[in-house]
N, C-alpha and C positions, 0 to 999 in steps of 0.2 A: 276186705276179704277175705272169707273161708279158707282155713286152708285144706290142704288137700289131706285124706288118709291113705298112707301106705301103707306094704307090710311090711314085715324087720328085712326080708330078704332085698327086697326093693328099696327102701332107704340106705341100706347098705352098699348097693350096687350103686346108686346114685352117689352117696357122698364117696367111696371110692373114686371114682370117675373125677369126682369135680377136685381130691385131695392133690390126684396124678397131672392136674393141668394146674397145679401149682408149681411156683419156679423150685427146680430143686428135686420136684417130690415126686416126677413121672414112674418112677421105680418102687413106690410105698407099695410092700405086698398085702399087709392085712390093716383093716381098719376093725372098731367095735362099735356098736351101737348098743347103749346103756338104759333099760327104763326109768324113767325116772319117776317119784311119786304122783299121784295122782293130781293134788291141791297145789304142784307146782307150775308155773306159767307155760312150759311147755313139758314134754311126757318123755321126752328121750336127749341123750346127750352122745359125744362122741368122741372117741380118743383114736390115736396112731397105735397100734398093736406092734405091728411088724413093718421096720421102715426099710428095708430091704437094702439097696447101696446107697439111699438117702440120709441124711444127715438126721439126728433123731430128734434135735430141738425144731429143726426147720420140719420135720414132719407133725412133730406136734402144732405148730405154730399153726402149718396149713389147715389141720383137721381143728381147731379153733375157731379159724377164717370161715372154714365149711361151715363149721354148726351155726354160727352164727346167721349166716346168708341162708342155709335148710330151713333152718328154725321160721323163718320168715313166711314161708310158703307151707311146710311139711308137719305134721304131726303121723306119730305111729298108730298103727291100727292096736286097737287093744284087741287080744284073742279072746 
């Protein structure tokens, strides 16, 4: 199944919503989507930038999990 191409803002919005659904992460404030070199299997990566009141390690683990899940369905639109 082909992946859906999404814009950077849309991918950030979707990823933040998913991170906030993870246990202990409902108040994560900000995530960052990074572009990855075009020769890689996926063209983006994700990390938690501002954990808010969440534990930073919990937020980081949630970001890794969400990245794995969303990479199955989404690729970043290239400008």
